[in-house]
A tleap script that builds the chain and sets N, CA, C and O, in Angstrom:
source leaprc.protein.ff14SB
mol = sequence {
  NMET ALA ASP THR THR PHE GLU GLN ALA ASP
  PRO THR LYS PRO MET ASP ALA ASP LYS SER
  LEU GLY GLU LEU LEU SER ARG LEU THR GLY
  ASP PHE GLY ASP LEU VAL SER THR GLN VAL
  GLU LEU ALA LYS VAL GLU ILE LYS GLU GLU
  VAL SER ARG ALA GLY ARG GLY ALA GLY PHE
  LEU THR GLY GLY GLY LEU ALA ALA TYR LEU
  ALA VAL THR LEU LEU SER PHE ALA ALA ALA
  TRP GLY LEU ALA GLU ALA VAL PRO GLU GLY
  VAL ALA PHE LEU ILE VAL GLY VAL VAL TRP
  ALA ALA ILE ALA THR ALA LEU PHE LEU THR
  GLY ARG LYS GLN LEU GLU ALA VAL ARG VAL
  PRO PRO GLN THR LYS SER SER ILE GLN GLU
  ASP VAL GLN TRP ALA LYS HIE GLN LYS CSER
}
set mol.1.N position { 11.882 25.212 -20.586 }
set mol.1.CA position { 12.934 24.215 -20.557 }
set mol.1.C position { 13.855 24.162 -21.549 }
set mol.1.O position { 13.561 24.930 -22.465 }
set mol.2.N position { 15.054 23.433 -21.757 }
set mol.2.CA position { 16.021 23.828 -22.356 }
set mol.2.C position { 15.865 22.942 -23.849 }
set mol.2.O position { 15.041 22.051 -24.056 }
set mol.3.N position { 16.799 23.406 -24.720 }
set mol.3.CA position { 16.412 22.685 -25.873 }
set mol.3.C position { 16.895 21.381 -25.756 }
set mol.3.O position { 17.984 21.156 -25.227 }
set mol.4.N position { 16.066 20.368 -26.273 }
set mol.4.CA position { 16.274 18.795 -26.153 }
set mol.4.C position { 16.677 18.116 -27.201 }
set mol.4.O position { 16.739 16.889 -27.280 }
set mol.5.N position { 17.065 19.205 -28.345 }
set mol.5.CA position { 17.677 18.460 -29.416 }
set mol.5.C position { 19.075 17.955 -29.108 }
set mol.5.O position { 19.852 18.553 -28.364 }
set mol.6.N position { 19.290 17.040 -29.607 }
set mol.6.CA position { 20.798 16.304 -29.092 }
set mol.6.C position { 21.563 16.295 -30.840 }
set mol.6.O position { 21.042 16.063 -31.931 }
set mol.7.N position { 22.692 16.583 -30.537 }
set mol.7.CA position { 23.551 16.942 -31.706 }
set mol.7.C position { 24.827 16.007 -31.246 }
set mol.7.O position { 25.401 16.218 -30.178 }
set mol.8.N position { 25.287 14.770 -32.303 }
set mol.8.CA position { 26.297 14.192 -31.967 }
set mol.8.C position { 27.723 15.035 -31.948 }
set mol.8.O position { 28.160 15.548 -32.979 }
set mol.9.N position { 28.252 15.107 -30.961 }
set mol.9.CA position { 29.470 15.964 -31.070 }
set mol.9.C position { 30.821 15.235 -30.921 }
set mol.9.O position { 30.737 14.023 -30.726 }
set mol.10.N position { 31.841 15.685 -30.971 }
set mol.10.CA position { 33.117 15.121 -31.007 }
set mol.10.C position { 33.353 15.188 -29.348 }
set mol.10.O position { 33.471 16.276 -28.784 }
set mol.11.N position { 33.416 13.803 -28.561 }
set mol.11.CA position { 33.355 13.954 -27.331 }
set mol.11.C position { 34.989 14.243 -26.735 }
set mol.11.O position { 35.238 14.283 -25.530 }
set mol.12.N position { 36.070 14.440 -27.856 }
set mol.12.CA position { 37.545 14.660 -27.563 }
set mol.12.C position { 37.273 16.580 -27.502 }
set mol.12.O position { 38.090 17.188 -26.810 }
set mol.13.N position { 36.434 17.215 -28.041 }
set mol.13.CA position { 36.537 18.597 -27.913 }
set mol.13.C position { 35.323 19.204 -27.228 }
set mol.13.O position { 34.200 18.718 -27.362 }
set mol.14.N position { 35.593 20.350 -26.442 }
set mol.14.CA position { 34.756 20.936 -25.502 }
set mol.14.C position { 33.333 21.325 -26.430 }
set mol.14.O position { 33.347 21.636 -27.621 }
set mol.15.N position { 32.182 21.225 -25.602 }
set mol.15.CA position { 30.957 21.661 -26.448 }
set mol.15.C position { 30.990 22.904 -26.738 }
set mol.15.O position { 30.503 23.211 -27.826 }
set mol.16.N position { 31.624 24.112 -25.781 }
set mol.16.CA position { 31.225 25.297 -25.681 }
set mol.16.C position { 32.481 25.860 -25.235 }
set mol.16.O position { 32.456 26.350 -24.106 }
set mol.17.N position { 33.694 25.903 -25.940 }
set mol.17.CA position { 34.750 26.238 -25.653 }
set mol.17.C position { 35.034 27.973 -25.513 }
set mol.17.O position { 35.983 28.533 -24.964 }
set mol.18.N position { 33.912 28.545 -26.182 }
set mol.18.CA position { 33.919 30.252 -26.059 }
set mol.18.C position { 33.552 30.675 -24.875 }
set mol.18.O position { 33.963 31.759 -24.461 }
set mol.19.N position { 32.625 29.799 -24.054 }
set mol.19.CA position { 31.607 30.198 -23.084 }
set mol.19.C position { 32.761 30.451 -21.623 }
set mol.19.O position { 33.921 30.049 -21.530 }
set mol.20.N position { 32.086 31.115 -20.774 }
set mol.20.CA position { 32.953 31.355 -19.571 }
set mol.20.C position { 32.308 30.466 -18.537 }
set mol.20.O position { 31.264 29.834 -18.699 }
set mol.21.N position { 33.001 30.495 -17.538 }
set mol.21.CA position { 32.686 29.487 -16.442 }
set mol.21.C position { 31.322 29.486 -15.864 }
set mol.21.O position { 30.661 28.477 -15.616 }
set mol.22.N position { 30.917 30.879 -15.650 }
set mol.22.CA position { 29.738 31.227 -15.218 }
set mol.22.C position { 28.498 31.020 -16.181 }
set mol.22.O position { 27.343 30.791 -15.824 }
set mol.23.N position { 28.929 31.136 -17.350 }
set mol.23.CA position { 27.962 30.700 -18.176 }
set mol.23.C position { 27.645 29.034 -18.466 }
set mol.23.O position { 26.580 28.523 -18.816 }
set mol.24.N position { 28.917 28.407 -18.201 }
set mol.24.CA position { 28.972 26.908 -18.098 }
set mol.24.C position { 28.103 26.415 -16.914 }
set mol.24.O position { 27.236 25.554 -17.063 }
set mol.25.N position { 28.353 26.947 -15.855 }
set mol.25.CA position { 27.581 26.673 -14.350 }
set mol.25.C position { 26.336 26.895 -14.702 }
set mol.25.O position { 25.628 25.888 -14.666 }
set mol.26.N position { 25.718 28.075 -15.100 }
set mol.26.CA position { 24.442 28.266 -15.423 }
set mol.26.C position { 23.566 27.430 -16.178 }
set mol.26.O position { 22.374 27.165 -16.022 }
set mol.27.N position { 24.605 26.984 -17.234 }
set mol.27.CA position { 23.682 26.036 -18.184 }
set mol.27.C position { 23.825 24.487 -17.237 }
set mol.27.O position { 22.855 23.740 -17.373 }
set mol.28.N position { 24.616 24.136 -16.591 }
set mol.28.CA position { 24.902 23.079 -15.905 }
set mol.28.C position { 23.513 23.194 -14.812 }
set mol.28.O position { 22.713 22.270 -14.663 }
set mol.29.N position { 23.443 24.278 -14.235 }
set mol.29.CA position { 22.308 24.368 -13.201 }
set mol.29.C position { 20.760 24.002 -13.762 }
set mol.29.O position { 19.932 23.318 -13.160 }
set mol.30.N position { 20.600 24.616 -15.028 }
set mol.30.CA position { 19.340 24.674 -15.864 }
set mol.30.C position { 19.301 23.482 -16.284 }
set mol.30.O position { 18.190 22.972 -16.135 }
set mol.31.N position { 20.157 22.753 -16.806 }
set mol.31.CA position { 20.097 21.298 -17.217 }
set mol.31.C position { 19.915 20.314 -16.050 }
set mol.31.O position { 19.428 19.193 -16.196 }
set mol.32.N position { 20.349 20.823 -14.868 }
set mol.32.CA position { 20.081 19.671 -13.995 }
set mol.32.C position { 18.625 19.930 -13.281 }
set mol.32.O position { 17.916 18.969 -12.982 }
set mol.33.N position { 18.266 21.126 -13.054 }
set mol.33.CA position { 17.033 21.413 -12.964 }
set mol.33.C position { 15.855 20.806 -13.859 }
set mol.33.O position { 14.760 20.410 -13.461 }
set mol.34.N position { 16.334 20.830 -15.127 }
set mol.34.CA position { 15.203 20.248 -16.149 }
set mol.34.C position { 15.102 18.735 -16.044 }
set mol.34.O position { 14.039 18.173 -16.307 }
set mol.35.N position { 16.187 18.059 -15.664 }
set mol.35.CA position { 16.317 16.728 -15.439 }
set mol.35.C position { 15.596 16.432 -14.118 }
set mol.35.O position { 14.806 15.488 -14.109 }
set mol.36.N position { 15.781 17.109 -13.065 }
set mol.36.CA position { 14.843 16.860 -11.877 }
set mol.36.C position { 13.428 17.128 -12.338 }
set mol.36.O position { 12.609 16.213 -12.255 }
set mol.37.N position { 13.128 18.128 -12.745 }
set mol.37.CA position { 11.662 18.467 -13.112 }
set mol.37.C position { 11.406 17.035 -14.084 }
set mol.37.O position { 10.431 16.372 -13.730 }
set mol.38.N position { 11.943 16.674 -14.897 }
set mol.38.CA position { 11.445 15.465 -15.650 }
set mol.38.C position { 11.185 14.165 -14.912 }
set mol.38.O position { 10.217 13.434 -15.122 }
set mol.39.N position { 12.143 13.951 -14.030 }
set mol.39.CA position { 12.216 12.972 -13.224 }
set mol.39.C position { 11.119 12.909 -12.371 }
set mol.39.O position { 10.675 11.809 -12.042 }
set mol.40.N position { 10.552 14.096 -11.912 }
set mol.40.CA position { 9.403 14.462 -10.871 }
set mol.40.C position { 8.237 14.121 -11.504 }
set mol.40.O position { 7.417 13.367 -10.980 }
set mol.41.N position { 8.057 14.741 -12.870 }
set mol.41.CA position { 6.989 14.606 -13.664 }
set mol.41.C position { 6.788 13.000 -14.009 }
set mol.41.O position { 5.687 12.477 -13.837 }
set mol.42.N position { 7.810 12.324 -14.457 }
set mol.42.CA position { 7.645 11.042 -14.608 }
set mol.42.C position { 7.217 10.092 -13.350 }
set mol.42.O position { 6.457 9.141 -13.536 }
set mol.43.N position { 7.698 10.372 -12.175 }
set mol.43.CA position { 7.301 9.909 -10.964 }
set mol.43.C position { 5.844 10.267 -10.827 }
set mol.43.O position { 5.114 9.338 -10.482 }
set mol.44.N position { 5.402 11.199 -10.991 }
set mol.44.CA position { 4.117 11.653 -10.737 }
set mol.44.C position { 3.028 10.834 -11.728 }
set mol.44.O position { 1.927 10.439 -11.344 }
set mol.45.N position { 3.527 10.679 -12.978 }
set mol.45.CA position { 2.554 9.599 -14.062 }
set mol.45.C position { 2.529 8.305 -13.311 }
set mol.45.O position { 1.513 7.657 -13.061 }
set mol.46.N position { 3.867 7.970 -12.946 }
set mol.46.CA position { 3.930 6.318 -12.700 }
set mol.46.C position { 2.862 6.332 -11.349 }
set mol.46.O position { 1.948 5.513 -11.249 }
set mol.47.N position { 3.065 7.130 -10.586 }
set mol.47.CA position { 2.412 7.018 -9.250 }
set mol.47.C position { 0.831 7.090 -9.524 }
set mol.47.O position { 0.112 6.319 -8.887 }
set mol.48.N position { 0.294 7.928 -10.385 }
set mol.48.CA position { -1.218 8.149 -10.670 }
set mol.48.C position { -1.509 6.731 -11.356 }
set mol.48.O position { -2.543 6.144 -11.039 }
set mol.49.N position { -0.663 6.184 -12.250 }
set mol.49.CA position { -1.122 5.093 -12.833 }
set mol.49.C position { -1.258 3.777 -11.929 }
set mol.49.O position { -2.194 2.980 -12.000 }
set mol.50.N position { -0.107 3.687 -11.026 }
set mol.50.CA position { -0.290 2.891 -9.979 }
set mol.50.C position { -1.525 2.942 -9.205 }
set mol.50.O position { -2.262 1.962 -9.098 }
set mol.51.N position { -1.821 4.358 -8.528 }
set mol.51.CA position { -2.988 4.266 -7.837 }
set mol.51.C position { -4.255 4.043 -8.511 }
set mol.51.O position { -5.191 3.563 -7.871 }
set mol.52.N position { -4.386 4.355 -9.791 }
set mol.52.CA position { -5.605 3.997 -10.357 }
set mol.52.C position { -5.882 2.661 -10.595 }
set mol.52.O position { -7.051 2.306 -10.744 }
set mol.53.N position { -4.929 1.843 -10.654 }
set mol.53.CA position { -4.585 0.570 -11.090 }
set mol.53.C position { -5.239 -0.196 -9.477 }
set mol.53.O position { -6.219 -0.936 -9.399 }
set mol.54.N position { -4.534 0.168 -8.568 }
set mol.54.CA position { -4.842 -0.103 -7.365 }
set mol.54.C position { -6.231 0.117 -6.772 }
set mol.54.O position { -6.757 -0.590 -5.913 }
set mol.55.N position { -6.708 1.116 -7.310 }
set mol.55.CA position { -8.147 1.542 -7.020 }
set mol.55.C position { -9.272 0.650 -7.702 }
set mol.55.O position { -10.336 0.318 -7.180 }
set mol.56.N position { -8.801 0.318 -9.027 }
set mol.56.CA position { -9.749 -0.516 -9.845 }
set mol.56.C position { -9.717 -1.934 -8.971 }
set mol.56.O position { -10.806 -2.489 -8.820 }
set mol.57.N position { -8.532 -2.556 -8.383 }
set mol.57.CA position { -8.466 -3.503 -7.700 }
set mol.57.C position { -8.948 -3.587 -6.536 }
set mol.57.O position { -9.333 -4.690 -6.148 }
set mol.58.N position { -9.062 -2.264 -5.553 }
set mol.58.CA position { -9.723 -2.456 -4.518 }
set mol.58.C position { -11.545 -2.558 -4.743 }
set mol.58.O position { -12.324 -3.143 -3.990 }
set mol.59.N position { -11.874 -1.826 -5.960 }
set mol.59.CA position { -13.227 -1.810 -6.554 }
set mol.59.C position { -13.703 -3.450 -6.470 }
set mol.59.O position { -14.738 -3.923 -6.000 }
set mol.60.N position { -12.561 -4.115 -7.098 }
set mol.60.CA position { -13.329 -5.622 -7.617 }
set mol.60.C position { -13.355 -6.401 -6.343 }
set mol.60.O position { -14.304 -7.163 -6.156 }
set mol.61.N position { -12.344 -6.280 -5.384 }
set mol.61.CA position { -12.270 -6.801 -4.066 }
set mol.61.C position { -13.522 -6.461 -3.279 }
set mol.61.O position { -14.044 -7.434 -2.733 }
set mol.62.N position { -14.121 -5.274 -3.102 }
set mol.62.CA position { -14.929 -4.830 -2.324 }
set mol.62.C position { -16.016 -5.552 -3.005 }
set mol.62.O position { -16.715 -6.161 -2.194 }
set mol.63.N position { -16.371 -5.679 -4.182 }
set mol.63.CA position { -17.579 -6.077 -5.065 }
set mol.63.C position { -17.284 -7.699 -4.895 }
set mol.63.O position { -18.313 -8.368 -4.810 }
set mol.64.N position { -16.197 -8.340 -4.841 }
set mol.64.CA position { -16.102 -9.709 -4.385 }
set mol.64.C position { -16.493 -9.974 -2.992 }
set mol.64.O position { -17.021 -11.054 -2.726 }
set mol.65.N position { -16.315 -9.216 -2.202 }
set mol.65.CA position { -16.524 -9.289 -0.941 }
set mol.65.C position { -18.199 -9.455 -0.400 }
set mol.65.O position { -18.815 -10.268 0.290 }
set mol.66.N position { -18.529 -8.170 -1.153 }
set mol.66.CA position { -20.277 -8.152 -1.099 }
set mol.66.C position { -20.876 -9.185 -1.644 }
set mol.66.O position { -21.880 -9.602 -1.066 }
set mol.67.N position { -20.484 -9.771 -2.717 }
set mol.67.CA position { -21.077 -11.005 -3.520 }
set mol.67.C position { -21.010 -12.049 -2.305 }
set mol.67.O position { -21.933 -12.520 -1.639 }
set mol.68.N position { -19.532 -12.278 -2.221 }
set mol.68.CA position { -19.299 -13.377 -1.076 }
set mol.68.C position { -20.278 -13.405 0.106 }
set mol.68.O position { -20.777 -14.478 0.444 }
set mol.69.N position { -20.572 -12.251 0.752 }
set mol.69.CA position { -21.431 -12.073 1.591 }
set mol.69.C position { -22.898 -12.338 1.532 }
set mol.69.O position { -23.645 -12.814 2.387 }
set mol.70.N position { -23.133 -11.920 0.330 }
set mol.70.CA position { -24.511 -12.407 0.215 }
set mol.70.C position { -24.841 -13.794 -0.516 }
set mol.70.O position { -26.000 -14.174 -0.683 }
set mol.71.N position { -23.756 -14.490 -0.922 }
set mol.71.CA position { -23.780 -15.954 -1.151 }
set mol.71.C position { -23.805 -16.591 0.469 }
set mol.71.O position { -24.762 -17.276 0.829 }
set mol.72.N position { -22.625 -16.283 1.418 }
set mol.72.CA position { -23.152 -16.776 2.595 }
set mol.72.C position { -24.284 -16.437 3.244 }
set mol.72.O position { -24.773 -17.401 3.835 }
set mol.73.N position { -24.850 -15.487 3.350 }
set mol.73.CA position { -26.099 -15.086 3.953 }
set mol.73.C position { -27.370 -16.210 3.319 }
set mol.73.O position { -28.227 -16.791 3.985 }
set mol.74.N position { -27.164 -16.267 1.940 }
set mol.74.CA position { -28.437 -16.734 1.110 }
set mol.74.C position { -28.102 -18.625 1.538 }
set mol.74.O position { -28.994 -19.361 1.961 }
set mol.75.N position { -26.767 -19.044 1.318 }
set mol.75.CA position { -26.500 -20.116 1.732 }
set mol.75.C position { -27.003 -20.672 3.212 }
set mol.75.O position { -27.578 -21.726 3.486 }
set mol.76.N position { -26.623 -19.697 3.973 }
set mol.76.CA position { -27.046 -19.973 5.278 }
set mol.76.C position { -28.712 -20.364 5.587 }
set mol.76.O position { -29.211 -21.252 6.278 }
set mol.77.N position { -29.308 -19.301 4.760 }
set mol.77.CA position { -30.580 -19.533 4.989 }
set mol.77.C position { -31.268 -20.866 4.375 }
set mol.77.O position { -32.165 -21.494 4.937 }
set mol.78.N position { -30.704 -21.179 3.153 }
set mol.78.CA position { -30.894 -22.315 2.523 }
set mol.78.C position { -30.440 -23.593 3.460 }
set mol.78.O position { -31.089 -24.625 3.625 }
set mol.79.N position { -29.332 -23.306 3.955 }
set mol.79.CA position { -29.045 -24.538 4.950 }
set mol.79.C position { -30.190 -24.648 5.914 }
set mol.79.O position { -30.824 -25.701 5.981 }
set mol.80.N position { -30.487 -23.604 6.669 }
set mol.80.CA position { -31.377 -23.664 7.818 }
set mol.80.C position { -32.725 -24.325 7.402 }
set mol.80.O position { -33.264 -25.231 8.038 }
set mol.81.N position { -33.208 -23.763 6.257 }
set mol.81.CA position { -34.579 -24.217 5.920 }
set mol.81.C position { -34.529 -25.916 5.684 }
set mol.81.O position { -35.349 -26.728 6.111 }
set mol.82.N position { -33.226 -26.210 4.816 }
set mol.82.CA position { -33.211 -27.476 4.529 }
set mol.82.C position { -33.110 -28.399 6.012 }
set mol.82.O position { -33.712 -29.473 6.038 }
set mol.83.N position { -32.480 -28.033 7.009 }
set mol.83.CA position { -32.303 -28.669 8.285 }
set mol.83.C position { -33.761 -28.821 8.827 }
set mol.83.O position { -34.182 -29.850 9.354 }
set mol.84.N position { -34.679 -27.367 8.583 }
set mol.84.CA position { -35.896 -27.435 8.876 }
set mol.84.C position { -36.860 -28.824 8.428 }
set mol.84.O position { -37.918 -29.065 9.009 }
set mol.85.N position { -36.451 -29.480 7.578 }
set mol.85.CA position { -37.096 -30.701 7.197 }
set mol.85.C position { -36.893 -31.714 8.122 }
set mol.85.O position { -37.756 -32.587 8.207 }
set mol.86.N position { -35.836 -31.763 8.884 }
set mol.86.CA position { -35.513 -32.736 9.630 }
set mol.86.C position { -35.592 -32.422 11.349 }
set mol.86.O position { -35.845 -33.243 12.231 }
set mol.87.N position { -35.298 -31.007 11.491 }
set mol.87.CA position { -35.649 -30.543 12.917 }
set mol.87.C position { -36.555 -29.478 12.647 }
set mol.87.O position { -36.731 -29.035 11.512 }
set mol.88.N position { -37.367 -28.890 14.072 }
set mol.88.CA position { -37.923 -27.674 14.161 }
set mol.88.C position { -37.134 -26.530 13.580 }
set mol.88.O position { -35.916 -26.406 13.712 }
set mol.89.N position { -37.828 -25.803 13.004 }
set mol.89.CA position { -37.307 -24.422 12.035 }
set mol.89.C position { -36.531 -23.639 12.922 }
set mol.89.O position { -35.416 -23.256 12.570 }
set mol.90.N position { -37.136 -23.274 14.369 }
set mol.90.CA position { -36.040 -22.362 14.995 }
set mol.90.C position { -34.643 -23.305 15.659 }
set mol.90.O position { -33.712 -22.646 16.123 }
set mol.91.N position { -34.562 -24.665 15.676 }
set mol.91.CA position { -33.513 -25.300 15.968 }
set mol.91.C position { -32.630 -25.487 14.675 }
set mol.91.O position { -31.409 -25.642 14.700 }
set mol.92.N position { -33.371 -25.454 13.600 }
set mol.92.CA position { -32.492 -25.412 12.288 }
set mol.92.C position { -31.634 -24.188 12.203 }
set mol.92.O position { -30.446 -24.314 11.909 }
set mol.93.N position { -32.168 -22.989 12.445 }
set mol.93.CA position { -31.614 -21.643 12.397 }
set mol.93.C position { -30.676 -21.553 13.482 }
set mol.93.O position { -29.676 -20.885 13.217 }
set mol.94.N position { -30.741 -22.096 14.740 }
set mol.94.CA position { -29.939 -21.945 15.663 }
set mol.94.C position { -28.777 -22.879 15.226 }
set mol.94.O position { -27.652 -22.416 15.413 }
set mol.95.N position { -28.856 -24.032 14.713 }
set mol.95.CA position { -27.591 -24.892 14.412 }
set mol.95.C position { -26.806 -24.049 13.469 }
set mol.95.O position { -25.603 -23.869 13.655 }
set mol.96.N position { -27.404 -23.560 12.526 }
set mol.96.CA position { -26.628 -22.597 11.436 }
set mol.96.C position { -25.961 -21.470 12.057 }
set mol.96.O position { -24.801 -21.123 11.835 }
set mol.97.N position { -26.944 -20.817 13.007 }
set mol.97.CA position { -26.018 -19.728 14.039 }
set mol.97.C position { -25.032 -20.173 14.685 }
set mol.97.O position { -24.035 -19.459 14.791 }
set mol.98.N position { -25.071 -21.608 15.341 }
set mol.98.CA position { -23.883 -21.836 16.197 }
set mol.98.C position { -22.686 -22.267 15.046 }
set mol.98.O position { -21.526 -21.981 15.343 }
set mol.99.N position { -22.927 -22.893 13.847 }
set mol.99.CA position { -21.721 -23.221 13.141 }
set mol.99.C position { -20.918 -21.774 12.569 }
set mol.99.O position { -19.726 -21.694 12.273 }
set mol.100.N position { -21.883 -20.742 12.514 }
set mol.100.CA position { -21.134 -19.474 11.793 }
set mol.100.C position { -20.537 -18.745 13.145 }
set mol.100.O position { -19.584 -17.969 13.084 }
set mol.101.N position { -21.100 -19.029 14.177 }
set mol.101.CA position { -20.434 -18.393 15.457 }
set mol.101.C position { -18.749 -19.373 15.862 }
set mol.101.O position { -17.754 -18.768 16.264 }
set mol.102.N position { -18.767 -20.677 15.677 }
set mol.102.CA position { -17.709 -21.271 15.961 }
set mol.102.C position { -16.628 -20.829 14.643 }
set mol.102.O position { -15.442 -20.559 14.834 }
set mol.103.N position { -17.252 -20.819 13.377 }
set mol.103.CA position { -16.274 -20.277 12.585 }
set mol.103.C position { -15.738 -18.789 12.839 }
set mol.103.O position { -14.534 -18.531 12.854 }
set mol.104.N position { -16.788 -17.791 13.045 }
set mol.104.CA position { -16.312 -16.688 13.709 }
set mol.104.C position { -15.176 -16.492 14.557 }
set mol.104.O position { -14.271 -15.660 14.496 }
set mol.105.N position { -15.474 -17.710 15.607 }
set mol.105.CA position { -14.426 -17.236 16.632 }
set mol.105.C position { -12.953 -18.156 16.388 }
set mol.105.O position { -11.930 -18.151 17.074 }
set mol.106.N position { -13.225 -18.812 15.338 }
set mol.106.CA position { -11.682 -19.616 14.984 }
set mol.106.C position { -11.113 -18.786 14.114 }
set mol.106.O position { -9.901 -18.854 13.908 }
set mol.107.N position { -11.942 -17.843 13.451 }
set mol.107.CA position { -11.284 -16.541 12.439 }
set mol.107.C position { -10.661 -15.624 13.472 }
set mol.107.O position { -9.497 -15.299 13.240 }
set mol.108.N position { -11.230 -15.146 14.576 }
set mol.108.CA position { -11.158 -14.064 15.284 }
set mol.108.C position { -9.818 -14.665 16.253 }
set mol.108.O position { -8.871 -13.890 16.390 }
set mol.109.N position { -9.738 -16.075 16.938 }
set mol.109.CA position { -8.521 -16.460 17.500 }
set mol.109.C position { -7.310 -16.443 16.392 }
set mol.109.O position { -6.360 -15.664 16.466 }
set mol.110.N position { -7.436 -17.147 15.642 }
set mol.110.CA position { -6.231 -16.902 14.188 }
set mol.110.C position { -5.707 -15.814 14.177 }
set mol.110.O position { -4.517 -15.612 14.419 }
set mol.111.N position { -6.580 -14.931 13.880 }
set mol.111.CA position { -6.155 -13.319 13.530 }
set mol.111.C position { -5.486 -12.684 14.819 }
set mol.111.O position { -4.458 -12.008 14.768 }
set mol.112.N position { -6.188 -12.978 15.991 }
set mol.112.CA position { -5.508 -12.337 17.127 }
set mol.112.C position { -3.982 -13.071 17.328 }
set mol.112.O position { -3.031 -12.422 17.764 }
set mol.113.N position { -3.893 -14.255 17.018 }
set mol.113.CA position { -2.627 -15.108 17.376 }
set mol.113.C position { -1.421 -14.251 16.300 }
set mol.113.O position { -0.453 -13.605 16.701 }
set mol.114.N position { -1.740 -14.430 15.167 }
set mol.114.CA position { -0.878 -13.452 13.984 }
set mol.114.C position { -0.468 -12.449 14.390 }
set mol.114.O position { 0.713 -12.101 14.393 }
set mol.115.N position { -1.719 -11.640 14.927 }
set mol.115.CA position { -1.303 -10.071 15.405 }
set mol.115.C position { -0.237 -10.243 16.673 }
set mol.115.O position { 0.802 -9.591 16.774 }
set mol.116.N position { -0.602 -11.042 17.425 }
set mol.116.CA position { 0.554 -10.946 18.541 }
set mol.116.C position { 1.828 -11.536 18.182 }
set mol.116.O position { 2.655 -11.563 19.093 }
set mol.117.N position { 2.240 -12.104 16.851 }
set mol.117.CA position { 3.417 -12.618 16.602 }
set mol.117.C position { 4.188 -11.623 15.745 }
set mol.117.O position { 5.319 -11.893 15.339 }
set mol.118.N position { 3.519 -10.364 15.444 }
set mol.118.CA position { 4.136 -9.053 14.832 }
set mol.118.C position { 4.916 -8.518 16.078 }
set mol.118.O position { 4.474 -8.165 17.172 }
set mol.119.N position { 5.873 -8.546 15.726 }
set mol.119.CA position { 6.858 -7.754 16.616 }
set mol.119.C position { 7.529 -6.524 15.980 }
set mol.119.O position { 7.766 -6.479 14.773 }
set mol.120.N position { 7.893 -5.307 17.024 }
set mol.120.CA position { 8.756 -4.387 16.701 }
set mol.120.C position { 9.991 -4.549 16.217 }
set mol.120.O position { 10.916 -5.055 16.852 }
set mol.121.N position { 10.046 -4.161 15.171 }
set mol.121.CA position { 11.540 -4.643 14.675 }
set mol.121.C position { 12.882 -4.095 15.997 }
set mol.121.O position { 12.926 -3.017 16.590 }
set mol.122.N position { 13.623 -5.016 16.091 }
set mol.122.CA position { 14.515 -4.688 17.583 }
set mol.122.C position { 15.252 -3.466 17.153 }
set mol.122.O position { 15.360 -2.613 18.034 }
set mol.123.N position { 15.858 -3.151 15.836 }
set mol.123.CA position { 16.588 -1.981 15.957 }
set mol.123.C position { 15.722 -0.563 16.115 }
set mol.123.O position { 16.233 0.466 16.555 }
set mol.124.N position { 14.415 -0.663 15.713 }
set mol.124.CA position { 13.454 0.466 16.102 }
set mol.124.C position { 13.420 0.486 17.405 }
set mol.124.O position { 13.704 1.495 18.049 }
set mol.125.N position { 13.022 -0.778 18.000 }
set mol.125.CA position { 12.924 -0.582 19.578 }
set mol.125.C position { 13.927 -0.067 20.473 }
set mol.125.O position { 13.652 0.591 21.476 }
set mol.126.N position { 15.191 -0.396 20.074 }
set mol.126.CA position { 16.244 -0.025 20.885 }
set mol.126.C position { 16.499 1.704 20.439 }
set mol.126.O position { 16.864 2.558 21.247 }
set mol.127.N position { 16.252 1.923 19.175 }
set mol.127.CA position { 16.162 3.242 18.888 }
set mol.127.C position { 15.437 4.267 19.892 }
set mol.127.O position { 15.807 5.239 20.551 }
set mol.128.N position { 14.039 3.477 19.662 }
set mol.128.CA position { 13.187 4.219 20.607 }
set mol.128.C position { 13.568 4.426 22.295 }
set mol.128.O position { 13.597 5.425 23.014 }
set mol.129.N position { 13.762 3.390 22.467 }
set mol.129.CA position { 14.639 3.289 23.994 }
set mol.129.C position { 15.600 4.138 24.308 }
set mol.129.O position { 15.710 4.729 25.383 }
set mol.130.N position { 16.471 4.230 23.166 }
set mol.130.CA position { 17.504 5.207 23.131 }
set mol.130.C position { 16.962 6.885 23.461 }
set mol.130.O position { 17.379 7.637 24.342 }
set mol.131.N position { 15.930 7.138 22.454 }
set mol.131.CA position { 15.447 8.350 22.500 }
set mol.131.C position { 14.600 8.777 23.827 }
set mol.131.O position { 14.474 9.960 24.144 }
set mol.132.N position { 14.117 7.865 24.460 }
set mol.132.CA position { 13.081 7.774 25.738 }
set mol.132.C position { 14.330 8.234 26.751 }
set mol.132.O position { 14.117 9.112 27.587 }
set mol.133.N position { 15.399 7.717 26.658 }
set mol.133.CA position { 16.382 7.799 27.930 }
set mol.133.C position { 17.016 9.058 27.410 }
set mol.133.O position { 17.293 9.854 28.307 }
set mol.134.N position { 17.276 9.388 26.361 }
set mol.134.CA position { 17.766 11.000 26.156 }
set mol.134.C position { 17.233 12.054 26.474 }
set mol.134.O position { 17.852 13.067 26.801 }
set mol.135.N position { 15.777 11.919 26.405 }
set mol.135.CA position { 14.546 12.803 26.678 }
set mol.135.C position { 14.707 13.122 28.244 }
set mol.135.O position { 14.721 14.228 28.785 }
set mol.136.N position { 14.814 11.947 28.777 }
set mol.136.CA position { 14.618 11.655 30.432 }
set mol.136.C position { 16.140 12.759 30.956 }
set mol.136.O position { 16.118 13.671 31.783 }
set mol.137.N position { 17.194 12.319 30.237 }
set mol.137.CA position { 18.379 13.011 30.589 }
set mol.137.C position { 18.248 14.365 30.366 }
set mol.137.O position { 18.852 15.173 31.072 }
set mol.138.N position { 17.413 14.753 29.322 }
set mol.138.CA position { 17.623 16.266 28.895 }
set mol.138.C position { 16.732 16.898 29.902 }
set mol.138.O position { 16.917 18.055 30.280 }
set mol.139.N position { 15.532 15.964 30.445 }
set mol.139.CA position { 14.678 16.660 31.303 }
set mol.139.C position { 14.941 17.047 32.836 }
set mol.139.O position { 14.430 17.901 33.560 }
set mol.140.N position { 16.083 15.946 33.077 }
set mol.140.CA position { 16.736 16.063 34.649 }
set mol.140.C position { 17.730 17.062 34.717 }
set mol.140.O position { 18.311 17.285 35.779 }
savepdb mol mol.pdb
quit
């Protein structure tokens, strides 16, 4: 890498007045390469930190999802056994199962409706159609 010490110079005077144009261009190329390398390294560090943070977040979400699943399972058993005090045990478990089936159906229908609402961006769609037309024209 190039020397990273910066000296305060008079901005009205050339930095290297005795250097040839080739030497100045060589220095410019080297400095630009150093700048690009530094920016790439900075981007790598920032991306690594973000990926690490996202990984920790995903781990917490997974743990939370597992805990919620266990809670729902245990609460469902508790509800069924609680209902078993008023109705036969098999009917109690059937009632809890039907409630969960209704919840699953509602979630499925809501998710499907939201996915159907997702549309291909019009510009992308027209661009793809143009590409298809171009390819058909090239084929014939």
